[in-house]
N, C-alpha and C positions, 0 to 999 in steps of 0.2 A: 552344297549345300545349305541348309535350312536358315534360315537366319530370326528368336525366335521374341517376336513384337513388346516389346513392351509397353504398359496400360498402369493408366498415374489413377489417381482418386483426391480430392479435396472436399477437406471438413474440417467445417473455421465455428468461434463459439466467440464470442462475448462478456468477457466475465465481469461481477461489479468488484473484487480484489486486486490487488498491485500483481505488476509481472512477477516476480522473485517467489513468491506464494506461490501459482504456477510452476512457475518453473522445476520448486524446491521439491513439488509434488511428483511429478514428473520423474525426475533423477533420480530421484529413493526408490527401487527399481523391486528395492526389500519389502514396502508397503502397497504392491498397485494387487496384490489377492484381495486384497481386503478392500485398497482404497475401487481398481475396476469388478465390473463383476464379469468379462469374460477373463480375468486372469483364475489359474488355479493356483499356479509354486510359482515359485523362482527360480534357481539354484546357480549361483555365483563360481568359476572358471579361474577365468583372472579376472584381481580389480586393483586399479590402481586411481589417484582422483578426477582425471581423467579420461580411465577405456576404461573400460567393463566388454567382459564373455561372458555371457553366462547362455544358462537353459533355462524357457519357460517354456508354459506348461496351462494352451489355454481356450475352453472351448468356440470351436470356430461351427458355424450352420450345428451346434447342439449334438455335436463330439468335440471329445477332449483330445487335441493337435498338441503335442511341443516338438521345436526347432531347440536351434541353437544362434546365440544372435549377439552382434558388435555394434557395440555407442560407443560416442565419442560426446561428451559434453563440456559447454561451453560456456559458464556458468556466466563471466563477461558478454557475451555475442546475445546472450537467452535465447539458446540455442542446443536443441538433442538431434545429434544423426542416427541413426540402425541400420543394420543389414544383419538378412540368418547367413549367417553363414554357410549350412543348410537345412534345407527346406522339403518338407514333404510333399509327394506329389498329391493333385497335380500342381502346385504351386515349385515352379523352377530355381525364381529367386524372386528374390524382395529384399522394398529396405524404405528407407523416408525421410523425417522428420518435424519435430516438432519444434515451432516457431512462438516466441511470445512478443508482441505487440502494446507500446502502452499507448493506452488513451486517456485522453480526457475525463475529470473528475477520480481518477482514484478506481480505472476501469483496466483491462487487458482482453482486447482480443491474442484467442488463444486458435494458430490453425500449423492441422494434424495432416500432411502429407503422403503418401503410399507409390512405391512407382512395384511394379511386378511380371515378369512373367509365365506363361505358364510350360506346362512339359508337352501339349498338343493346337495350340493356339485354336483352339475348335469355339466356337464364339458359345457354346453353353458353358464349358469350363471357366472362361473366363468371367459369366456371367455369375458362376456359381464363387468366381471365391472377391467379385464386386459388392455382391450381395453382401457379401459377410463381413468386406470393411463399412460397409453403409453400414449394415444393424452394428461388427462392434464400434468404428469412432465415434458416433452420436452417444454411446451410450458413454463413453470412459470422457469424452467431452461433460458428459449432465457428472460423474462423477465427480471428475477436479471440480466445475462451482461447485455442486453441495458440498464439499469440505470447505472453501477457499468464502462460498460466504455465508455462510455457519451463522458468521459472527462470532466466533476463537477463535480466538489463535490454533492454527492445524495442530499443535501438541499438546494440545486440550482435550482432541478430539480423536485425533490419531496415533496412540502410542503403543507400545510388545511389551512385554512381560516373562520370563519361563523359567519352571522348575524346576526341580534335578527332586531322582532318588538312585540311592548309590542300590543293586542290586546285589546279592548272595545267591541268583542262579545264572544263567546266564543272554547276554541281551539277545540271542535267540528266540526263545522261552516268550519275555517282553511282549516281541516284536510278534510272535503269534495272538499274544492276545489280545497287541492291538490293533491284527487281520484281524481277524475274527471278531468283530464285534453282531454279525447273523447273533451271537451270540448273548449279547452285551446282559440282555433285558435278563437272562437269567445269572448273568454274573455281577453288576451291578446293582448297586441300592438305588443309583436315583438316574438308574433306565427303563420306561413303561414299556417300551416296547421298541424291539430294532429289526429295521425291514434291508437287507442287505444287496443288490445285484453290482455286476462284474460286465459293463459290456463290449471291455476288452482290456484283456490281459496287460497285469498294473493299478488298472481305472476301477473301481469302486463311487458306486451311490448308496449313499448311507441314510437312511429314516430312521429321525430316535422318534418319541416321546420322551422327553424331563420332568423331574418332579424337583422347584426347588427346596428352601428349607425353609422357606415360608408355607412351602404346601403347594405351591400355582406349576405348574402345566406349562408345558412346552413344545413344538410342534420341531426341530430345524432338517434342512437337510443337505448333505452333504456329498461332495466328491469327490475321492479321495486318490492319490496317487500313494502304491505304493514302492516304492522303491530300494526292491530284491535285497532285505532283513536288512536296512538301514536305519530306512526314517520312512514317514508317511505322514508326507501331508496332507491336509483339507482344507476347503473353502466351501464355506455355505454357502448354500441359495438361496434354503429360508430361510429366515434368522428376527428372531427373539423382535420386539418394536424398538427396542434402545438400541440398535444396533443397524449403523448403515450395512458395516459389512464384520465378517468373521472368520478369518485363517488364522494357522495353525500348521503348528510343524513336529511329530514327536522322532524325536533321536533315538538309535541301540546303541552305541557301543558299549568297545572291550577293552581297557585299557588297563594297566599293569597292579594301582590300587583297584583292580574289580569291573566287572559293568552294573556303568549307567545308564537309565531311563530318562530322559528331558521333554519337559513340552514349553512349545512357544503355541502364542498366542499374542498377534498381531489382531485391533479390534478397530472401528469408528463406530461410536457414539453417534443417535440420534436425537439432540439434542435439544428438536422440538418434544421427542416424547417422554420430556425428563418430569416433566409435573405429570403426567398421563400416568407413567408405571413408577416410579417412585415418593406422589403428593406432591399438596403445593411446596411454593416454597425452595424446594430443594432443586441444584441444582450442575454443570455439566460437572463440576472439580465428585458434589456427592456421586455423579451417573459409575467415575471414575472406579473411583474407590470402591461403588453397590459391583459391577462389570470381573473386578479386580479379581476380591473375595465368589462370587457368584462363582465368576471358568475358574478359578486354580482350589479354590473346595474342592469344583469336580472333579478335577487333574489331578487334586492327590489324591483322592481317590482309586482312580482309574486307573493308579501309578500303581498305592500301593496291592491293588487288587491283582495287579499287572509282577507285582513284583514276590507276592506268594503261588501264583505261578508255573514263574520261572524259577522260585525252587522249588518244587515239588516237579516240575519239569523236566529241571537240571538232575532231581535225587530217582524218577525213572528210570533215565539214562545213565547211568550211573558216576560221573559226570560231577 
């Protein structure tokens, strides 16, 4: 019987922030798509105070991969351990640990450990996995440092908000409207250009040119994951200057009181861009209000258009 060889990687970074701040950023996996570059979407399957199980979509060597992981949270020991339940080839198994060690001067050493096996243990395959970890892990450590060392409390620069709209039509019609983002330039007033491709089933790349209320134009690019008619998650890989990160989730539900479309945003403010974008004297608090209003306004427009499309879709279908 062939025995799979276990391989190990270790990545470290010293951050000028308290260990508990960094532990909190890692422990809140729901914010990862906005905080960490490789993460696209997280969907919890089970969750308790110390244990959780979730599906994660992330970019690995340029393509979106998905897997299911279990994590154990140890706030007392400042450790987070993780293991993949199901891995996609060429990875046979993967697990690891986050450690946070206090250093003098209110600093912290963050250690990210990985152990993995591959399906064939070929040196080329092992090199491919190692290259992905050597690319993603330093990016994740740098993202933690960027948020923790921003000079502002985490809750001031990382935040989420949700808007919802009742539908007179079906949730399926609203889903179709959001999924067909290639038509948004024709259907949405704040979108002047939309280019959509699907590199893999259920995975979309979307580039948009949008116009804000003050007339300024922004180009954004997102990776989207489509959840079989029930949800569409996205992660902006090209963001406006005011944001370090932005992820979102559209959900489409049918219930006893009718259909509902919901838009949730999670963002990471770039404090260094506040004065440049909003003007001298403006603060991170001003930026939060600005971002909340701008993104909420675009979501409201999209949801209104999706609702109208869903109503028309239901009328055509005879429902």
